[in-house]
C-alpha positions as CSV (number, residue, x, y, z in Angstrom):
1,M,-16.5,304.2,-178.7
2,S,-13.7,305.0,-176.4
3,D,-10.0,304.1,-177.3
4,L,-10.3,301.2,-174.7
5,T,-13.0,299.3,-176.7
6,A,-12.0,300.3,-180.3
7,G,-11.3,297.3,-182.3
8,R,-12.4,294.9,-179.7
9,N,-14.8,292.2,-180.4
10,L,-17.5,292.9,-177.8
11,A,-19.0,289.5,-178.1
12,V,-15.9,288.0,-176.4
13,P,-16.3,287.4,-172.8
14,L,-13.5,288.9,-170.8
15,I,-11.8,286.5,-168.4
16,A,-12.0,287.6,-164.7
17,D,-9.2,287.9,-162.4
18,C,-8.4,284.7,-160.6
19,P,-9.8,284.9,-156.9
20,T,-7.2,284.6,-154.2
21,A,-7.0,281.2,-152.8
22,L,-7.7,280.5,-149.1
23,P,-4.6,280.0,-147.2
24,G,-3.3,276.3,-147.4
25,F,-4.8,275.8,-150.8
26,E,-2.7,278.1,-153.1
27,H,-0.9,275.0,-154.5
28,I,-4.1,273.8,-156.1
29,N,-4.3,274.1,-160.0
30,R,-7.1,276.5,-161.1
31,Y,-8.3,277.2,-164.6
32,W,-10.8,279.5,-166.3
33,D,-14.1,277.4,-167.2
34,K,-15.1,279.4,-170.2
35,T,-18.4,277.3,-170.5
36,R,-19.6,278.3,-167.1
37,G,-17.8,281.6,-166.8
38,K,-15.9,280.9,-163.4
39,Y,-12.6,279.7,-162.3
40,S,-12.5,276.0,-161.3
41,A,-10.0,274.3,-159.1
42,K,-9.1,270.6,-160.5
43,I,-8.2,268.3,-157.6
44,H,-6.5,265.0,-157.9
45,P,-6.5,262.0,-155.5
46,G,-5.1,262.9,-152.1
47,E,-6.1,266.5,-152.7
48,L,-8.9,268.8,-151.4
49,Y,-9.9,272.4,-152.0
50,V,-12.0,274.8,-150.0
51,T,-13.4,278.1,-151.2
52,N,-15.7,281.1,-150.4
53,A,-14.9,283.0,-153.6
54,G,-17.6,281.6,-155.8
55,E,-15.1,279.2,-157.6
56,L,-16.1,275.7,-159.0
57,I,-14.1,272.5,-158.0
58,S,-13.8,269.6,-160.4
59,T,-12.4,266.1,-160.6
60,V,-12.5,262.8,-162.3
61,L,-13.4,259.8,-160.3
62,G,-13.2,256.0,-160.8
63,S,-13.2,253.9,-157.7
64,C,-12.2,257.1,-155.6
65,I,-14.8,258.9,-153.6
66,A,-15.4,262.8,-153.7
67,A,-17.4,264.5,-150.8
68,C,-18.7,267.8,-151.6
69,I,-19.4,269.7,-148.5
70,R,-20.6,273.3,-147.7
71,D,-22.3,275.5,-145.2
72,P,-25.1,277.0,-147.3
73,G,-25.6,280.1,-144.9
74,K,-21.8,281.1,-144.8
75,G,-21.0,280.6,-148.5
76,I,-18.1,278.3,-148.0
77,G,-17.5,274.7,-149.1
78,G,-15.2,272.3,-150.7
79,M,-14.5,269.0,-152.1
80,N,-11.9,266.2,-151.4
81,H,-11.0,263.1,-153.5
82,F,-9.7,260.0,-151.7
83,M,-8.7,256.6,-153.0
84,L,-8.5,254.4,-149.8
85,P,-11.2,254.1,-147.0
86,A,-9.1,254.6,-143.9
87,S,-5.9,254.7,-142.0
88,N,-5.1,254.0,-138.3
89,N,-1.6,255.4,-138.6
90,K,-1.4,257.9,-135.8
91,K,1.6,259.6,-137.5
92,F,-1.1,261.5,-139.5
93,F,-3.0,262.9,-136.5
94,G,-2.0,266.6,-136.6
95,S,0.2,266.1,-139.7
96,E,0.6,268.8,-142.1
97,D,1.7,266.3,-144.8
98,L,-1.8,266.3,-146.7
99,S,-0.3,264.4,-149.6
100,A,0.1,261.3,-147.4
101,A,-3.0,261.6,-145.0
102,T,-5.6,262.8,-147.4
103,R,-5.2,259.8,-149.7
104,Y,-7.3,257.9,-147.1
105,G,-11.0,258.7,-146.3
106,N,-10.9,259.3,-142.7
107,F,-8.3,262.2,-143.0
108,A,-9.8,263.6,-146.2
109,M,-12.9,263.9,-144.3
110,E,-11.5,265.5,-141.2
111,H,-9.3,268.0,-143.2
112,L,-12.1,269.1,-145.4
113,I,-14.5,269.5,-142.6
114,N,-12.0,271.1,-140.1
115,S,-10.9,273.5,-143.0
116,I,-14.5,274.6,-143.6
117,L,-15.4,275.1,-140.0
118,H,-11.9,277.1,-139.7
119,F,-13.1,279.5,-142.2
120,G,-16.3,280.1,-140.7
121,G,-18.4,277.1,-141.3
122,S,-20.9,275.5,-138.8
123,K,-20.7,271.7,-138.4
124,A,-24.5,271.8,-137.7
125,K,-25.3,273.5,-140.9
126,L,-23.2,271.2,-143.3
127,E,-24.8,269.6,-146.3
128,I,-22.9,266.8,-148.0
129,K,-23.1,265.2,-151.5
130,V,-21.1,262.1,-152.3
131,F,-19.9,260.9,-155.6
132,G,-17.6,257.9,-157.1
133,G,-16.9,254.7,-155.9
134,G,-17.1,252.8,-159.2
135,K,-15.8,249.6,-160.5
136,V,-14.5,250.8,-163.7
137,L,-12.4,247.5,-164.2
138,A,-13.7,244.0,-163.8
139,Q,-10.5,242.8,-162.4
140,M,-10.0,245.7,-160.0
141,T,-10.3,245.1,-156.3
142,N,-13.6,246.0,-154.5
143,V,-12.0,249.3,-153.3
144,G,-14.8,251.3,-154.7
145,S,-17.4,249.6,-152.7
146,Q,-15.3,249.8,-149.6
147,N,-15.0,253.4,-150.2
148,I,-18.7,253.7,-150.5
149,Q,-19.2,251.8,-147.1
150,F,-16.7,253.9,-145.5
151,I,-18.2,257.1,-146.5
152,H,-21.8,255.8,-145.3
153,D,-20.3,254.7,-141.9
154,Y,-18.4,258.0,-141.4
155,I,-21.4,260.2,-142.3
156,H,-23.6,258.2,-139.9
157,I,-20.9,258.2,-137.0
158,E,-20.6,261.9,-137.4
159,G,-24.3,262.8,-137.6
160,L,-23.8,264.5,-140.9
161,R,-26.6,265.3,-143.5
162,V,-26.4,263.8,-146.9
163,V,-28.5,265.6,-149.5
164,A,-27.4,263.9,-152.8
165,E,-25.4,260.9,-153.9
166,D,-24.2,259.2,-157.1
167,T,-22.1,256.0,-156.3
168,G,-21.2,252.7,-157.5
169,G,-21.6,251.4,-161.2
170,I,-19.1,250.9,-163.6
171,H,-18.3,254.1,-165.3
172,P,-15.9,256.9,-164.3
173,R,-17.5,260.4,-163.4
174,K,-16.5,263.9,-164.1
175,V,-17.8,266.0,-161.0
176,I,-18.1,269.7,-161.0
177,Y,-19.3,271.4,-157.8
178,D,-20.3,275.0,-157.0
179,P,-19.9,275.4,-153.4
180,I,-22.1,278.7,-153.2
181,S,-25.1,277.3,-154.9
182,G,-24.4,273.7,-153.9
183,K,-25.2,272.5,-157.5
184,V,-23.2,269.7,-158.7
185,G,-22.7,268.5,-162.4
186,V,-21.9,264.8,-162.8
187,K,-21.1,263.3,-166.2
188,K,-20.8,259.6,-166.6
189,L,-17.7,259.1,-169.0
190,K,-19.3,256.2,-170.9
191,A,-17.4,257.2,-174.2
192,V,-14.0,257.2,-172.2
193,H,-12.3,253.9,-172.2
194,N,-12.7,252.7,-168.6
195,N,-9.3,251.0,-168.9
196,T,-7.5,254.4,-168.9
197,I,-8.8,255.6,-165.6
198,G,-9.0,252.2,-164.1
199,V,-5.2,251.3,-164.9
200,R,-4.2,254.8,-163.4
201,E,-6.0,254.2,-160.3
202,T,-4.7,250.7,-159.9
203,R,-1.2,252.0,-160.3
204,Y,-1.9,254.8,-157.9
205,Q,-3.4,252.4,-155.3
206,N,-0.3,250.2,-155.6
207,A,2.1,252.9,-155.2
208,L,0.2,254.2,-152.1
209,L,0.4,250.7,-150.5
210,S,4.2,250.3,-151.6
211,T,5.8,253.4,-150.8
212,K,6.5,255.5,-147.6
213,V,3.8,257.7,-146.4
214,E,6.2,260.7,-146.5
215,G,6.4,260.1,-150.4
216,E,4.0,261.8,-152.8
217,V,2.4,260.1,-155.7
218,D,0.6,261.7,-158.6
219,L,-2.0,260.1,-160.7
220,F,-2.7,262.7,-163.3
């Protein structure tokens, strides 16, 4: 046994070096998922993440929608997380203010798809999986169903390909996506008080509608 391994418990797995984030996504929080043995980027409402480095991407959804998109042949993909269906605010076109623009579905989808294409993906090869849009509180508005309708309309208009979907219902979801394999783990958070996520989303939605677009609002 060499000095480098002396005294070490060889049953304890080593944590790999964190992959370098693609340009423009360095601000996203990443953590070591010891269960899956990979780094995972955790995104919140209004955020998205794209990777080609074998990372996972995770989020928790209530009425929000997350689209998981990848080019299987190029080994690149990503996930977004948006709260509101769409905005016609022309200020966002070409905007670098992702915290403002990508809270809306149309900008979140455009930014995600364009980022994947920018880093080598092909639009004709994209596969999409869609999650979320639940009504986790009875007194909540129908924003969840509006988000589901939006994503269906968007995908149809753009001629994109959906290979899996889990939307609607009354439970929050934890979603973990592997852009390389395309596998998605979805856990319905039935044991979690829906009120926790529902109240946070309601507060977040109200803040989005009452603050200027240049402001940034965090849910978690």
